[in-house]
PDB file of N, CA, C and O in Angstrom:
ATOM      1  N   MET A   1     120.147  79.080  84.422  1.00  0.00           N
ATOM      2  CA  MET A   1     119.440  80.343  84.421  1.00  0.00           C
ATOM      3  C   MET A   1     120.392  81.422  83.904  1.00  0.00           C
ATOM      4  O   MET A   1     121.519  81.558  84.381  1.00  0.00           O
ATOM      5  N   GLU A   2     119.919  82.177  82.929  1.00  0.00           N
ATOM      6  CA  GLU A   2     120.718  83.263  82.386  1.00  0.00           C
ATOM      7  C   GLU A   2     120.756  84.428  83.374  1.00  0.00           C
ATOM      8  O   GLU A   2     119.758  84.731  84.028  1.00  0.00           O
ATOM      9  N   ARG A   3     121.891  85.062  83.473  1.00  0.00           N
ATOM     10  CA  ARG A   3     122.038  86.194  84.399  1.00  0.00           C
ATOM     11  C   ARG A   3     122.044  87.499  83.640  1.00  0.00           C
ATOM     12  O   ARG A   3     122.533  87.580  82.514  1.00  0.00           O
ATOM     13  N   VAL A   4     121.498  88.510  84.265  1.00  0.00           N
ATOM     14  CA  VAL A   4     121.477  89.861  83.717  1.00  0.00           C
ATOM     15  C   VAL A   4     122.003  90.793  84.788  1.00  0.00           C
ATOM     16  O   VAL A   4     121.610  90.697  85.950  1.00  0.00           O
ATOM     17  N   ARG A   5     122.880  91.684  84.406  1.00  0.00           N
ATOM     18  CA  ARG A   5     123.418  92.650  85.366  1.00  0.00           C
ATOM     19  C   ARG A   5     122.442  93.810  85.481  1.00  0.00           C
ATOM     20  O   ARG A   5     122.066  94.420  84.480  1.00  0.00           O
ATOM     21  N   ALA A   6     122.037  94.110  86.706  1.00  0.00           N
ATOM     22  CA  ALA A   6     121.123  95.222  86.951  1.00  0.00           C
ATOM     23  C   ALA A   6     121.767  96.145  87.980  1.00  0.00           C
ATOM     24  O   ALA A   6     121.788  95.849  89.175  1.00  0.00           O
ATOM     25  N   GLY A   7     122.277  97.234  87.508  1.00  0.00           N
ATOM     26  CA  GLY A   7     122.926  98.185  88.419  1.00  0.00           C
ATOM     27  C   GLY A   7     121.892  98.967  89.203  1.00  0.00           C
ATOM     28  O   GLY A   7     120.972  99.547  88.626  1.00  0.00           O
ATOM     29  N   LEU A   8     122.043  98.983  90.504  1.00  0.00           N
ATOM     30  CA  LEU A   8     121.126  99.720  91.366  1.00  0.00           C
ATOM     31  C   LEU A   8     121.871 100.842  92.058  1.00  0.00           C
ATOM     32  O   LEU A   8     122.997 100.664  92.521  1.00  0.00           O
ATOM     33  N   ARG A   9     121.250 101.970  92.123  1.00  0.00           N
ATOM     34  CA  ARG A   9     121.793 103.077  92.920  1.00  0.00           C
ATOM     35  C   ARG A   9     121.003 103.089  94.222  1.00  0.00           C
ATOM     36  O   ARG A   9     119.848 103.514  94.261  1.00  0.00           O
ATOM     37  N   ILE A  10     121.638 102.620  95.273  1.00  0.00           N
ATOM     38  CA  ILE A  10     120.984 102.462  96.565  1.00  0.00           C
ATOM     39  C   ILE A  10     121.423 103.603  97.483  1.00  0.00           C
ATOM     40  O   ILE A  10     122.616 103.876  97.608  1.00  0.00           O
ATOM     41  N   PRO A  11     120.464 104.266  98.123  1.00  0.00           N
ATOM     42  CA  PRO A  11     120.845 105.316  99.079  1.00  0.00           C
ATOM     43  C   PRO A  11     121.780 104.760 100.159  1.00  0.00           C
ATOM     44  O   PRO A  11     121.676 103.595 100.544  1.00  0.00           O
ATOM     45  N   TYR A  12     122.671 105.589 100.628  1.00  0.00           N
ATOM     46  CA  TYR A  12     123.697 105.183 101.597  1.00  0.00           C
ATOM     47  C   TYR A  12     123.097 104.492 102.820  1.00  0.00           C
ATOM     48  O   TYR A  12     123.570 103.431 103.225  1.00  0.00           O
ATOM     49  N   ASP A  13     122.050 105.090 103.415  1.00  0.00           N
ATOM     50  CA  ASP A  13     121.447 104.516 104.628  1.00  0.00           C
ATOM     51  C   ASP A  13     120.861 103.136 104.369  1.00  0.00           C
ATOM     52  O   ASP A  13     121.004 102.236 105.197  1.00  0.00           O
ATOM     53  N   LEU A  14     120.197 102.960 103.220  1.00  0.00           N
ATOM     54  CA  LEU A  14     119.631 101.659 102.878  1.00  0.00           C
ATOM     55  C   LEU A  14     120.737 100.650 102.626  1.00  0.00           C
ATOM     56  O   LEU A  14     120.618  99.488 103.014  1.00  0.00           O
ATOM     57  N   ASN A  15     121.812 101.084 101.979  1.00  0.00           N
ATOM     58  CA  ASN A  15     122.942 100.197 101.738  1.00  0.00           C
ATOM     59  C   ASN A  15     123.534  99.702 103.061  1.00  0.00           C
ATOM     60  O   ASN A  15     123.858  98.522 103.198  1.00  0.00           O
ATOM     61  N   CYS A  16     123.671 100.599 104.024  1.00  0.00           N
ATOM     62  CA  CYS A  16     124.202 100.210 105.340  1.00  0.00           C
ATOM     63  C   CYS A  16     123.281  99.194 106.011  1.00  0.00           C
ATOM     64  O   CYS A  16     123.743  98.215 106.598  1.00  0.00           O
ATOM     65  N   CYS A  17     121.994  99.435 105.920  1.00  0.00           N
ATOM     66  CA  CYS A  17     121.009  98.523 106.509  1.00  0.00           C
ATOM     67  C   CYS A  17     121.102  97.143 105.851  1.00  0.00           C
ATOM     68  O   CYS A  17     121.099  96.125 106.544  1.00  0.00           O
ATOM     69  N   LEU A  18     121.182  97.107 104.530  1.00  0.00           N
ATOM     70  CA  LEU A  18     121.285  95.833 103.810  1.00  0.00           C
ATOM     71  C   LEU A  18     122.591  95.113 104.149  1.00  0.00           C
ATOM     72  O   LEU A  18     122.608  93.893 104.313  1.00  0.00           O
ATOM     73  N   THR A  19     123.672  95.863 104.251  1.00  0.00           N
ATOM     74  CA  THR A  19     124.969  95.261 104.581  1.00  0.00           C
ATOM     75  C   THR A  19     124.935  94.635 105.972  1.00  0.00           C
ATOM     76  O   THR A  19     125.400  93.511 106.160  1.00  0.00           O
ATOM     77  N   ARG A  20     124.382  95.366 106.951  1.00  0.00           N
ATOM     78  CA  ARG A  20     124.297  94.825 108.324  1.00  0.00           C
ATOM     79  C   ARG A  20     123.433  93.561 108.358  1.00  0.00           C
ATOM     80  O   ARG A  20     123.798  92.575 108.998  1.00  0.00           O
ATOM     81  N   GLU A  21     122.302  93.593 107.677  1.00  0.00           N
ATOM     82  CA  GLU A  21     121.405  92.435 107.685  1.00  0.00           C
ATOM     83  C   GLU A  21     122.056  91.233 107.001  1.00  0.00           C
ATOM     84  O   GLU A  21     121.931  90.102 107.473  1.00  0.00           O
ATOM     85  N   ALA A  22     122.737  91.474 105.913  1.00  0.00           N
ATOM     86  CA  ALA A  22     123.431  90.388 105.221  1.00  0.00           C
ATOM     87  C   ALA A  22     124.510  89.787 106.115  1.00  0.00           C
ATOM     88  O   ALA A  22     124.667  88.566 106.163  1.00  0.00           O
ATOM     89  N   GLN A  23     125.249  90.626 106.818  1.00  0.00           N
ATOM     90  CA  GLN A  23     126.286  90.134 107.724  1.00  0.00           C
ATOM     91  C   GLN A  23     125.680  89.305 108.857  1.00  0.00           C
ATOM     92  O   GLN A  23     126.226  88.268 109.231  1.00  0.00           O
ATOM     93  N   LYS A  24     124.546  89.766 109.403  1.00  0.00           N
ATOM     94  CA  LYS A  24     123.876  89.007 110.471  1.00  0.00           C
ATOM     95  C   LYS A  24     123.468  87.624 109.981  1.00  0.00           C
ATOM     96  O   LYS A  24     123.547  86.647 110.726  1.00  0.00           O
ATOM     97  N   ARG A  25     123.031  87.545 108.721  1.00  0.00           N
ATOM     98  CA  ARG A  25     122.579  86.266 108.161  1.00  0.00           C
ATOM     99  C   ARG A  25     123.730  85.425 107.610  1.00  0.00           C
ATOM    100  O   ARG A  25     123.549  84.255 107.276  1.00  0.00           O
ATOM    101  N   GLY A  26     124.907  86.027 107.519  1.00  0.00           N
ATOM    102  CA  GLY A  26     126.077  85.310 107.013  1.00  0.00           C
ATOM    103  C   GLY A  26     126.037  85.089 105.510  1.00  0.00           C
ATOM    104  O   GLY A  26     126.548  84.085 105.013  1.00  0.00           O
ATOM    105  N   ILE A  27     125.428  86.027 104.783  1.00  0.00           N
ATOM    106  CA  ILE A  27     125.344  85.927 103.332  1.00  0.00           C
ATOM    107  C   ILE A  27     125.825  87.226 102.708  1.00  0.00           C
ATOM    108  O   ILE A  27     125.980  88.233 103.399  1.00  0.00           O
ATOM    109  N   ALA A  28     126.058  87.202 101.419  1.00  0.00           N
ATOM    110  CA  ALA A  28     126.469  88.411 100.709  1.00  0.00           C
ATOM    111  C   ALA A  28     125.279  89.350 100.546  1.00  0.00           C
ATOM    112  O   ALA A  28     124.128  88.913 100.535  1.00  0.00           O
ATOM    113  N   GLN A  29     125.565  90.631 100.422  1.00  0.00           N
ATOM    114  CA  GLN A  29     124.511  91.616 100.232  1.00  0.00           C
ATOM    115  C   GLN A  29     123.719  91.299  98.963  1.00  0.00           C
ATOM    116  O   GLN A  29     122.495  91.429  98.949  1.00  0.00           O
ATOM    117  N   ASN A  30     124.398  90.892  97.915  1.00  0.00           N
ATOM    118  CA  ASN A  30     123.724  90.543  96.669  1.00  0.00           C
ATOM    119  C   ASN A  30     122.731  89.399  96.893  1.00  0.00           C
ATOM    120  O   ASN A  30     121.619  89.428  96.365  1.00  0.00           O
ATOM    121  N   ALA A  31     123.132  88.397  97.672  1.00  0.00           N
ATOM    122  CA  ALA A  31     122.243  87.270  97.957  1.00  0.00           C
ATOM    123  C   ALA A  31     121.007  87.729  98.733  1.00  0.00           C
ATOM    124  O   ALA A  31     119.901  87.255  98.474  1.00  0.00           O
ATOM    125  N   LEU A  32     121.190  88.640  99.672  1.00  0.00           N
ATOM    126  CA  LEU A  32     120.060  89.173 100.437  1.00  0.00           C
ATOM    127  C   LEU A  32     119.097  89.921  99.518  1.00  0.00           C
ATOM    128  O   LEU A  32     117.882  89.746  99.605  1.00  0.00           O
ATOM    129  N   ILE A  33     119.646  90.752  98.641  1.00  0.00           N
ATOM    130  CA  ILE A  33     118.793  91.501  97.717  1.00  0.00           C
ATOM    131  C   ILE A  33     118.037  90.547  96.807  1.00  0.00           C
ATOM    132  O   ILE A  33     116.860  90.774  96.528  1.00  0.00           O
ATOM    133  N   LEU A  34     118.682  89.486  96.339  1.00  0.00           N
ATOM    134  CA  LEU A  34     117.994  88.495  95.502  1.00  0.00           C
ATOM    135  C   LEU A  34     116.878  87.798  96.282  1.00  0.00           C
ATOM    136  O   LEU A  34     115.803  87.564  95.731  1.00  0.00           O
ATOM    137  N   GLN A  35     117.113  87.463  97.546  1.00  0.00           N
ATOM    138  CA  GLN A  35     116.068  86.855  98.375  1.00  0.00           C
ATOM    139  C   GLN A  35     114.870  87.784  98.497  1.00  0.00           C
ATOM    140  O   GLN A  35     113.724  87.350  98.379  1.00  0.00           O
ATOM    141  N   ILE A  36     115.138  89.059  98.732  1.00  0.00           N
ATOM    142  CA  ILE A  36     114.062  90.049  98.862  1.00  0.00           C
ATOM    143  C   ILE A  36     113.276  90.152  97.557  1.00  0.00           C
ATOM    144  O   ILE A  36     112.045  90.173  97.573  1.00  0.00           O
ATOM    145  N   LEU A  37     113.979  90.216  96.432  1.00  0.00           N
ATOM    146  CA  LEU A  37     113.316  90.346  95.136  1.00  0.00           C
ATOM    147  C   LEU A  37     112.507  89.095  94.785  1.00  0.00           C
ATOM    148  O   LEU A  37     111.403  89.208  94.252  1.00  0.00           O
ATOM    149  N   TRP A  38     113.041  87.905  95.075  1.00  0.00           N
ATOM    150  CA  TRP A  38     112.289  86.669  94.811  1.00  0.00           C
ATOM    151  C   TRP A  38     111.031  86.602  95.667  1.00  0.00           C
ATOM    152  O   TRP A  38     109.972  86.206  95.180  1.00  0.00           O
ATOM    153  N   ALA A  39     111.134  86.982  96.928  1.00  0.00           N
ATOM    154  CA  ALA A  39     109.957  86.978  97.807  1.00  0.00           C
ATOM    155  C   ALA A  39     108.902  87.941  97.285  1.00  0.00           C
ATOM    156  O   ALA A  39     107.712  87.628  97.312  1.00  0.00           O
ATOM    157  N   TRP A  40     109.325  89.117  96.806  1.00  0.00           N
ATOM    158  CA  TRP A  40     108.390  90.087  96.249  1.00  0.00           C
ATOM    159  C   TRP A  40     107.731  89.530  94.987  1.00  0.00           C
ATOM    160  O   TRP A  40     106.516  89.643  94.821  1.00  0.00           O
ATOM    161  N   ALA A  41     108.523  88.930  94.099  1.00  0.00           N
ATOM    162  CA  ALA A  41     107.988  88.389  92.850  1.00  0.00           C
ATOM    163  C   ALA A  41     106.985  87.276  93.122  1.00  0.00           C
ATOM    164  O   ALA A  41     105.946  87.208  92.465  1.00  0.00           O
ATOM    165  N   GLU A  42     107.283  86.403  94.082  1.00  0.00           N
ATOM    166  CA  GLU A  42     106.356  85.325  94.424  1.00  0.00           C
ATOM    167  C   GLU A  42     105.061  85.883  94.996  1.00  0.00           C
ATOM    168  O   GLU A  42     103.980  85.388  94.678  1.00  0.00           O
ATOM    169  N   GLN A  43     105.157  86.901  95.830  1.00  0.00           N
ATOM    170  CA  GLN A  43     103.969  87.538  96.403  1.00  0.00           C
ATOM    171  C   GLN A  43     103.124  88.177  95.305  1.00  0.00           C
ATOM    172  O   GLN A  43     101.900  88.048  95.305  1.00  0.00           O
ATOM    173  N   GLU A  44     103.770  88.858  94.384  1.00  0.00           N
ATOM    174  CA  GLU A  44     103.055  89.485  93.264  1.00  0.00           C
ATOM    175  C   GLU A  44     102.324  88.439  92.438  1.00  0.00           C
ATOM    176  O   GLU A  44     101.176  88.646  92.043  1.00  0.00           O
ATOM    177  N   ASN A  45     102.991  87.306  92.173  1.00  0.00           N
ATOM    178  CA  ASN A  45     102.363  86.245  91.389  1.00  0.00           C
ATOM    179  C   ASN A  45     101.151  85.675  92.113  1.00  0.00           C
ATOM    180  O   ASN A  45     100.137  85.376  91.483  1.00  0.00           O
ATOM    181  N   ARG A  46     101.246  85.522  93.434  1.00  0.00           N
ATOM    182  CA  ARG A  46     100.108  85.024  94.211  1.00  0.00           C
ATOM    183  C   ARG A  46      98.940  85.994  94.136  1.00  0.00           C
ATOM    184  O   ARG A  46      97.794  85.580  93.965  1.00  0.00           O
ATOM    185  N   GLU A  47      99.227  87.279  94.263  1.00  0.00           N
ATOM    186  CA  GLU A  47      98.169  88.282  94.214  1.00  0.00           C
ATOM    187  C   GLU A  47      97.533  88.349  92.827  1.00  0.00           C
ATOM    188  O   GLU A  47      96.320  88.522  92.709  1.00  0.00           O
ATOM    189  N   LEU A  48      98.339  88.215  91.783  1.00  0.00           N
ATOM    190  CA  LEU A  48      97.804  88.209  90.428  1.00  0.00           C
ATOM    191  C   LEU A  48      96.931  86.986  90.194  1.00  0.00           C
ATOM    192  O   LEU A  48      95.898  87.077  89.530  1.00  0.00           O
ATOM    193  N   SER A  49      97.341  85.836  90.738  1.00  0.00           N
ATOM    194  CA  SER A  49      96.564  84.606  90.579  1.00  0.00           C
ATOM    195  C   SER A  49      95.202  84.722  91.261  1.00  0.00           C
ATOM    196  O   SER A  49      94.200  84.228  90.746  1.00  0.00           O
ATOM    197  N   LYS A  50      95.174  85.376  92.417  1.00  0.00           N
ATOM    198  CA  LYS A  50      93.909  85.549  93.143  1.00  0.00           C
ATOM    199  C   LYS A  50      92.951  86.460  92.395  1.00  0.00           C
ATOM    200  O   LYS A  50      91.739  86.246  92.417  1.00  0.00           O
ATOM    201  N   SER A  51      93.498  87.485  91.726  1.00  0.00           N
ATOM    202  CA  SER A  51      92.636  88.466  91.086  1.00  0.00           C
ATOM    203  C   SER A  51      92.237  88.087  89.663  1.00  0.00           C
ATOM    204  O   SER A  51      91.302  88.667  89.110  1.00  0.00           O
ATOM    205  N   SER A  52      92.937  87.117  89.061  1.00  0.00           N
ATOM    206  CA  SER A  52      92.574  86.746  87.688  1.00  0.00           C
ATOM    207  C   SER A  52      91.416  85.757  87.692  1.00  0.00           C
ATOM    208  O   SER A  52      91.338  84.900  88.572  1.00  0.00           O
ATOM    209  N   PRO A  53      90.516  85.867  86.716  1.00  0.00           N
ATOM    210  CA  PRO A  53      89.357  84.970  86.664  1.00  0.00           C
ATOM    211  C   PRO A  53      89.784  83.535  86.370  1.00  0.00           C
ATOM    212  O   PRO A  53      90.662  83.300  85.540  1.00  0.00           O
ATOM    213  N   GLN A  54      89.178  82.609  87.032  1.00  0.00           N
ATOM    214  CA  GLN A  54      89.472  81.180  86.830  1.00  0.00           C
ATOM    215  C   GLN A  54      88.665  80.660  85.658  1.00  0.00           C
ATOM    216  O   GLN A  54      87.480  80.969  85.532  1.00  0.00           O
ATOM    217  N   SER A  55      89.303  79.866  84.791  1.00  0.00           N
ATOM    218  CA  SER A  55      88.607  79.292  83.623  1.00  0.00           C
ATOM    219  C   SER A  55      88.066  77.921  83.934  1.00  0.00           C
ATOM    220  O   SER A  55      87.453  77.289  83.072  1.00  0.00           O
TER     221      SER A  55
END
């Protein structure tokens, strides 16, 4: 899988929240953000599949 760098400017409070959650799970903050984004993308795809007409 090709990687692309995507710089995010995250508000301080949200960054602290993400850091704490990543530490609780024993993963890097980047890994947590990727998990969140993949879950969102999968949900979006499911919703798009439901709303598109079946052939």
